[in-house]
N, C-alpha and C positions, 0 to 999 in steps of 0.2 A: 669221876668222883673217887674211885678206888685208887687211882694213880697218885693222888695227892698224899696218900699215906705212905707211899714208897720213896718219897723224896727225902734225902738226907736222914735216914733212920737213926743216925748218930746224934741227932739233936741240932744239926746245923740249920741254916736258913737258906731258903731258895725261892725262886719264882715258879709259879705254876699257871700256865695260860691254857685255857680251854677254848678251842675254836668251834663255834656252833652255828648251824643254820637250820631252820625248821625243816628243810627238805631232807636233812639227815634222818629224821624220824621215819620218813617214807622208806628210805633205803633199809634201815635197820629192821623195821617192822616186816618188810618183805622178806628179808633174810630169815627172820624168826619163823615166819609161816612156811617158807619153802623147806626149811630144815626139819619140819615136823610132819609126821605121817598123818596126823589129825590136827588141823589148825584150830579146832574147837575144843581140844583137850584141856584139862585143868592145868597141866604144866605149861602149855603154850600161852594160855590166858595169863598165868602168873608172870611169864617173861614179858609179855606185852604190858602188863601193869607196872612192872619195874621200869620198862622203857618210858612209860608215861610219867613216872616219878622223876626220871632224869630230865624229861622234857620240862616239867614244872620247875625243876632246879635251875635249868639253863635260862628260862624265861623270867624267873623271879628277880626283880630288881631292888628288893627291899630287905629281905631277911638275911641274916649273917650266913655266909657260905659254910662256915665251920659248924654252925648250929644245925643247918640242914643236913650236912654230911653225917654228923654223929647221930642225928635223929633217924637217919636211914638205917644205921647199924644198931638202933635201939638204945642209944645213950643220950644224955642231956649235956648241954654246953651253955654256959652263961655268956651272952653276947659281949658283955663288958670286958671279958678276958681276951677277946679277939684283938683289941687295941688297934683297930683299923688296918688289919693285915689283909682284909679281903676287899674287893671292889665295892660291894654294897655298903659295908661299914664306912669306908672312906668317903663315899658319895654323900652320905648323910640323908639320902632320900627317905621320906616317910610315906607309908602307904595310906591310901584312902579307899576303903572298900565301898563299892557301889553295887547296889542291887539292880542287876540287868535282866531280871527274870522276864519282864514284859518285852524287852528288846529281843531276848533269846526266843520267846514264843513267836514274835514276828518273823524271825529267821526261819523257824520251823514251818510256819504257814507259807512263807515264800518258797521254801524248798518243796513243799507239797504241791503248790500251784505250778511251779516250774516242771516238776516231774510229770504232772498230768498233761501239760502242753507239749512237752518234748517226746512223750509217748515211747519211753524205753531208752532214749538217748541219755547217757550219763551226764551228771552235773558235777563239775569240779569245784573245789573250794575257791579257786580264783574267780570262776564265773559267778558263784553264789555271792561272793563278796562284792563283785562289780555291780550286780543287779541290786543288791541291798543298798549300795551307795548311789544308785540311780544312773549307772552308766548306760548309754544308748549306742555303744560301739557295735559294729556288725558281728564281731566274733562273740560278744556276750549275749546279744539279743536274737541270735539265729534260732528260728523256729519258735519264737516267743512273741506273744502279744502283751507288752509290758503294761498296758492300761488295764489289763484284767488280772494282774498279779497283786495279791495282797502283800504289802510290805515292800513293794518296789519303791526305791528311793527313800525308805524310812531312815536310813543311816547317812543321808547326804550331808547332814550337818556335822558329822564326825570325821575326824582325820583318819587316813588310811591305817596308820599305825595303831590307832585305838580300836578300829574295827578288826584288824588282824589279831590284836590282843584278845578281843572278845571271842573271835572264831576259834583261836587256838585253845582258849580256856574251855569252850564248849566241847572240843574234841578230847581234851585232857579229862574233862568231867564226864565223858561218855554220853553226852547229850547228842553229839554227832559222831559219826564214825566214817573213816575213809577206807574204801574197799578197792584194792588194786586189781585192775583188769588189763590184760594184754591183748592188743588188737592183732589183726592179720599181718601187719607190717612189722611187728615185733616191739612196738612202742608200748610201754606200760603207763596207764593213767589211773589216778586215784579218784574215785567217784564218791560223792557224799551221800550217806544214808542216815536215817534216824538211828540214834544209839539207844542203849538199854535204859538210859535215864530220861529219855525224851518224854515218855508218858507221865512220869512222876512230876516233871516240870510243868506240863500242860494242865495237870490236875491240881496243881498248887501244893503238892506234897514236898516239892523240892524248891529251895531258894537258890538262885544262881548269882553269886557274888564274884566280882572281879576287882582285883587291886589295881589302882591307878596312882601315879605320883601325886602327892598332896601339893597343891600350889602354895608357894611361900611368898611372903611379902618382899617387896623390892629392897627394903633396908636390910632385912635379914639375909637375903641373897648376896647383897653387896658386902656385908660384914664377913660372911663365910668365904667369899671369893678373895677378899683381902687377906684373911687369915690363912687360906690355903696357899696363896702366893708367897707369904712370908715363910710359912713352914716349908714350902717347896725349896726356897733358897737355902734354908738351914740343912734340909735333907741332902741337897746337892753337895754342900761343903762336906758334910759328914760322909757321904758316899765316896768322895775323892780320897778322904783319909783312909777309909776302910779298904779301898781297892788298891791302894799303894802298898802292897805287901811284897815281901821278898819272894824270889823265885822258889817254887816247890811247895808253897803253902796255899791252902784254900783261901779264897776271898770270902769275906762275910757278905751275905746278901739277905735282904729282908724277905721273909716268907710271905708272899702275896699271892692271892688267887684272883685272876682276871677272867672275865668272860668276853670273848671277842665274838660278837654276833654278826655273822655273815648273811643274815636274813634280809638283805636288801632285795626282797623278792618282788619288787615292783617290776615283774618281768615285762609288763607291757610298756615300761618306760626305760628299758635297759639302754645304756649308752655304750657305744663302741668307740674305742680309742681311735684317734686320727693320726697315729704314727705313720709317717710315709714309708712305704716299702718300694723297693725297686726289684725288677726281675726281667727275665728274657722276654722281649717283645717280638713275636713273629710278624704281626701285622703292623701297618702304620699306626701312629699314636692315636689318631682320631678314631680309627676303626677298632682298636683295642679298647678305647674308652667306651664306645658304643656297645661292644660285646659285653663288657663288664656290667653295664647298666641293664642289658637284656637278661643276663644271668641272674642278677640281683632281683629283678622283677619276677622272674620265674620262681626263684626260691621263696620269695614273699608270698606268691600265690600258693605254693605247696604248703607253707606254714599255715596260711589262712584256712586251707582245706582241712588240715589236721585239727585246727582249733574249732572249726564248725562241727567236727565230729566228736568234740569233747575231749580231744587229746591236748595235753599241755606241751605242745611242740612249737618252738619258735625258730626264726630264721637261722640263728647261730647254732641250733641243735642239728640242723640239716647241713649247713655249709657256712663256714666262717668267712669273714671278709678276706683274710689272707689266702684262703683256698680259692675264692672267686678270682682274686688277682692272678694267682698262679695259673689257673685254668685259662683265663683270658689271654695271658701272655704266651702260654704254650700251645693253645688251640688244639686240643686232642680231638680226633675225629672217629676213634674207635674205642671200644671198651678196654682193649689192651693198652692203648696209649693213656687213657684216663687213669687206669689202675697204676701204671708205671710212675705217675706223678707222685704218688704216695701221700696225697693231701686229703683223700676221702676214704672212709672205712668201707669194708666189703658190703655191709648191710645197706649203707647209703647208696653205693654204686648199684647194688642189686635192685633197690627200690626206685631210684631216680636216674640212674645212669643212661638208660636208653632215651628218656625224655630230654635229658640235658644235651646229649649228642645230637638229637634231632634238631634242637634249637641252634646249636653251633653250626652244624652242616647246612641248615637252612639259611643261616646268616651268611655263611661263606658263599653259597651259591647265589643268593640275592645280591650281594655286593660285588660279585665277580672277583673273588680273592683267591681263587685256586692256585694261581702262580706263586703266591707267597708261601703256600704250604709245601711246595716243591723245593723251597730253599731252606727247609728246617735244618738239614745237615750242616749248612753253612753257618747258621746261627749257633748251632751246638758247639762249633769249634771256637766261638767267641765268648763262651761262658767265663773263661778266665781272662780278665782284663787287668792290665797293669795300671795301678794308680800313680799319682804324682810322686808318692814316696817309695815307688818301686816295689810295692807289695801287691799281692794278687787278691782280687775280690771276685769270686766266682758268680756273684749276684749282680754286679754292676754292669748294666747294659745301656745306660743312658736314658732309659725311659723313666720318667718321674710319675709314679702312680699317685703321688699326693695331690696332683691336679685333678684327679677323678673323684668326684663327690658321690658317695653312696649313702642314701638316707638310712 
């Protein structure tokens, strides 16, 4: 927010783009608490309140950005003066406040029942959201009897983005609070607890409203789309004229504020790119393929174990697809060889290295592939291969990893 005031202080125009994801809040809140000797002190609470103000700023899709910025600094700003220089004013979205007090109370009841059944095991925001929407996945329902949970599936008719909007608002309004806890493996997880405003909501002293986009008629939406298309063409022509300046002069650019939301946090539905990679293959192609599949299953099992323990850890947090391909191609059999590949961090090697090597060595022994490992030095000399254009490609070994399908 503050950086937008530093752009072109001479009155010029510029673009300002803020990249935001909800998980940024977790990182920043953890930094605030760790830097304070007393996390419950007044100064720490004030910093967290300011962080939540920024959270509401980033997630607001309706109010003028400049109005919100100046209100933060105690000033007032008429939205009409903005002249559509921020993303919210340009979008023309109108807010429709909805009273979600009863839905929020259902969430609190659900959290209470889940806490009783899990008996001390933490509950994450992702898990609470999944149960509220009626998910029956193993990772979400571990240690739970869903038929005895009040509020289970109460939000099944709502879209995920709407439930996320409600949950984030409950946290911003201090109805819920996330508490960061670090486990023995060094992974930090945020667990949901009742916030200081939860009692007021349940007693009826607090009304919980959430802004949603107001639905517009088809004709109005069509008219606005046509209008935006026409104005977009005019703006494009104008932009070409403005950027065609002589060398040494500043180009005029419209002062705009954009929010790029990277909160595509449907972590359970993450898609991994299928870009084909090639690398050194010590084993025959079919054996390398099988080893990759075995390692991927092992990593998936580790991730499920972490999730069952309430940790927000996924397969790509432990080992990326590219790392699995490199390990299957190089076939390390000792900690030293695994470390020398440079594809895994020290914490991951410390936590999973021995179990990974046990899987690899067991596979080598079972398939009688020891002879291939003795030829590693011969393969190492072939890392630099001459291509048809007489250039060197140190990664080209002729093994096409794109043929290996990893779910």
